[in-house]
Structures are given as structure tokens and as C-alpha cells.
PLY file of the C-alpha trace (Angstrom):
ply
format ascii 1.0
element vertex 76
property float x
property float y
property float z
element edge 75
property int vertex1
property int vertex2
end_header
-73.51 37.58 99.94
-75.54 36.63 102.90
-74.53 37.37 106.59
-73.81 33.75 107.20
-71.44 33.58 104.20
-69.79 36.85 105.34
-69.31 35.31 108.79
-67.85 32.06 107.56
-65.43 33.96 105.20
-64.28 36.12 108.14
-63.71 33.05 110.35
-62.00 31.11 107.66
-59.52 33.94 106.70
-59.49 36.21 109.74
-56.10 37.78 109.01
-57.17 39.17 105.62
-60.45 40.63 106.99
-60.47 44.35 107.97
-61.55 45.34 111.40
-64.25 47.27 109.70
-65.77 44.31 108.06
-65.68 42.27 111.31
-67.38 45.19 113.14
-70.13 45.35 110.48
-70.77 41.75 110.91
-70.94 41.90 114.56
-73.24 44.85 114.48
-75.62 42.83 112.27
-75.62 39.74 114.43
-75.96 41.64 117.73
-79.80 41.82 117.63
-79.94 37.99 117.31
-78.77 37.41 120.85
-81.60 36.54 123.20
-80.04 38.32 126.13
-80.23 42.11 126.24
-77.29 42.01 128.58
-75.11 40.18 125.99
-76.13 42.66 123.25
-75.25 45.58 125.47
-71.82 43.92 126.36
-71.07 43.37 122.67
-72.03 46.86 121.84
-69.61 48.30 124.42
-66.74 45.99 123.03
-67.64 47.13 119.48
-67.52 50.88 120.49
-64.16 50.30 122.27
-62.78 48.81 119.06
-64.16 51.70 116.97
-62.51 54.20 119.32
-59.05 52.58 118.84
-56.73 54.34 116.50
-54.35 51.57 115.40
-55.66 48.88 113.01
-53.40 46.25 114.64
-55.04 47.08 117.97
-58.47 46.81 116.49
-57.63 43.42 114.97
-56.41 42.05 118.27
-59.69 43.21 119.94
-61.80 41.82 117.16
-60.00 38.45 117.57
-61.30 38.19 121.09
-64.86 38.58 119.81
-64.68 35.61 117.33
-66.81 33.44 119.69
-69.78 35.76 118.87
-69.23 34.82 115.29
-69.14 31.15 116.03
-72.29 31.38 118.25
-74.12 33.05 115.36
-73.19 30.33 113.00
-74.29 27.66 115.53
-77.74 29.20 115.77
-77.03 31.07 119.09
0 1
1 2
2 3
3 4
4 5
5 6
6 7
7 8
8 9
9 10
10 11
11 12
12 13
13 14
14 15
15 16
16 17
17 18
18 19
19 20
20 21
21 22
22 23
23 24
24 25
25 26
26 27
27 28
28 29
29 30
30 31
31 32
32 33
33 34
34 35
35 36
36 37
37 38
38 39
39 40
40 41
41 42
42 43
43 44
44 45
45 46
46 47
47 48
48 49
49 50
50 51
51 52
52 53
53 54
54 55
55 56
56 57
57 58
58 59
59 60
60 61
61 62
62 63
63 64
64 65
65 66
66 67
67 68
68 69
69 70
70 71
71 72
72 73
73 74
74 75
């Protein structure tokens, strides 16, 4: 399955996706951003989510990063 397909699947059924799956996709799309500042910001957010202990907290924080998934699908 391609990265684009994975991203579409996560966006279409976000509640059933695991935080780990979402973070893996975000890690893969991070290098596609043209701004180094944006990539660094996203990496900080990803690290914060990875450091969280509760899955519900991770999912809540992942939900806030869905615009990055949308941007990826729109071609950045």
C-alpha cells in the first residue's frame, strides 16, 4: 500500500487507526515539507506524542496533526 493510500485510509477512518500508524505516516511525509522549520516543528510534535503514555492522549494529539496529512494529499 502506498503512502498516499495509507494517508487516505487514516483520514477516512481516523478513529480506528492507531497512534503508531498515524505517527509512522507523519514521519514519512515530514521530509516532503519545503520549510525546514515546518519539518522541525512536526518532529517536535511527533516526539511529544511518542512520549505520552496513554493511547487516548496520543490519539487526541494526533488528531491535531491531521492538517499535515491533508497538506500531503494536496501536494504540499
